[in-house]
Phi, psi and omega in degrees: 000318179290323178294326176292323177293320185290322175293326175296321182290323181292325180296313183298322179294322178299315174308302180310304171315313187287329179295319181292325185290312179302317176298320180291327181292332182277331183286127183288139181267155179083178178235103177280176182301323180297331185254338190309308190288329176298312182297312184298328175290319180292324182299322185287324177297311175299322177296315185293331181276353180097002183291155182280116182294337177299323181291318180286326182295337181308332184282340185082013178257008178225171183275137170211123177056041170080008181226165173234145181255132174279118191294337179277330183239346177086359179304136187251144176228132179290152180294322192233139180204150172258141175234181175291340183265347174175157183264155180038062172270144188257144177299119180258334181193157176229151181201190178220150171261112180251137171234105189062234184265002187263134173274089186297304177206149170273151189235136165238123182258126182240155175213149177289171181313312179301325177288324179295316182292320178296327178285315181298330183284356185246159177237136176096153185297311180303309184293326180290314177300315179304320187289317179298318188264359179319129171296334176282342180288115175254077179221147176293142186214159182207139177241115176264124181260110180253117187280134177266358182199161177290133183224135186276158184297328180288317179299316181294321180297314185297318191297310188276356177284343182284006176306136179271130170128302189286162180290167175300324184295320184289319177303322179291322182291322182289321170306306185301320184295319178295315175299313179300319181291311182291318184050068180107281190199135176270130179267164184298133184094346182273172184228155174224139185228131171260122182241136179257127178246127180066240177227015186202007185236136177245137184233123172263135172235137177225131183055039175072012182244126180286129183266321179178176180226142166232131179262101182204115178306317187292317180294317177314304184283328180296316185286329173292326173298327181302320180262343182233358185280183180297332184255033187306139174287347179223072181313325180294345179287335185274000000 
């Protein structure tokens, strides 16, 4: 009898664990563009009503002490940050780049006031992503890549060379910039930033040092599409 009860208990426990793992696999990570402004409003309401912000911040989906956390890795991104392409740019979304089971890097997406207004004026994931990528939008934007593991310069260059649109010459120039900037390997905790200036220039920054700038409309749009397009490398960012 005792053995039967024990066996049943173990089976139920295994089912429960499997269920938790399945749920975790389906749960999106990060706070994408489609959810950010709704989350910010909830955070403001919670604070005004006297609720403990620590409890709501635990999910990584709300602002706390000026930062937002990517929920799968715990990587923190400041709500406001300055870049070479613009000062005091606002955090619009966070996500993670996964490769198989590895969290390669966390992503923080920033926009200047004009970009934020464009996103705020839309409702839903698709509309907000489209507004942020709009070819007519002349506003500075930036994607901060915060690495969760070491990655070689060549692997990062190869990964981002998959960008669709620009000529092979432009791709080669961009890859060379990445290799030069990283100089061997980017370590865990280090950053690389892709910055969009106006509506046709891309600035690459590694470890907060500007590596170079490329003026090419196709590269500009192609890199935006890598993160916010239909085949996004970080779906949770959307």
